C-alpha positions, 0 to 999 in steps of 0.5 A, spaced: 183 941 286 188 936 284 187 930 279 184 925 284 179 930 286 177 932 279 177 924 277 172 923 283 167 928 281 168 927 274 168 919 274 174 919 269 180 916 272 186 920 273 190 916 268 185 918 262 185 925 265 193 926 264 192 922 257 186 928 255 191 933 257 197 930 253 192 930 247 190 937 248 182 936 250 184 939 257 189 945 258 189 944 266 193 950 270 199 949 274 200 950 281 206 954 284 209 947 285 207 945 278 201 940 280 196 940 275 190 945 277 183 943 275 177 947 276 169 946 276 169 948 268 174 942 267 170 937 271 164 939 267 168 938 260 171 931 263 164 929 264 162 931 257 168 927 254 166 921 259 159 921 256 161 922 249 166 916 249 160 912 252 156 914 246 162 911 242 164 918 239 171 918 237 176 922 240 177 927 234 169 928 234 169 929 241 175 934 240 171 938 234 165 938 239 169 941 245 172 947 240 165 949 238 
């Protein structure tokens, strides 16, 4: 799915999804036309990030939790 669909399903806006990709929290695949490709697993990860941020966890701690 594309970023707009991932944003809709996860509740995280597209700008933040791109940011999370830049800082290494996400590693989206790529389509042949170089568009980012998001999976259901990525959407679940985004939901986790969103919930962790709602609990005021800093991004380094979120990244540590995701690496477990």
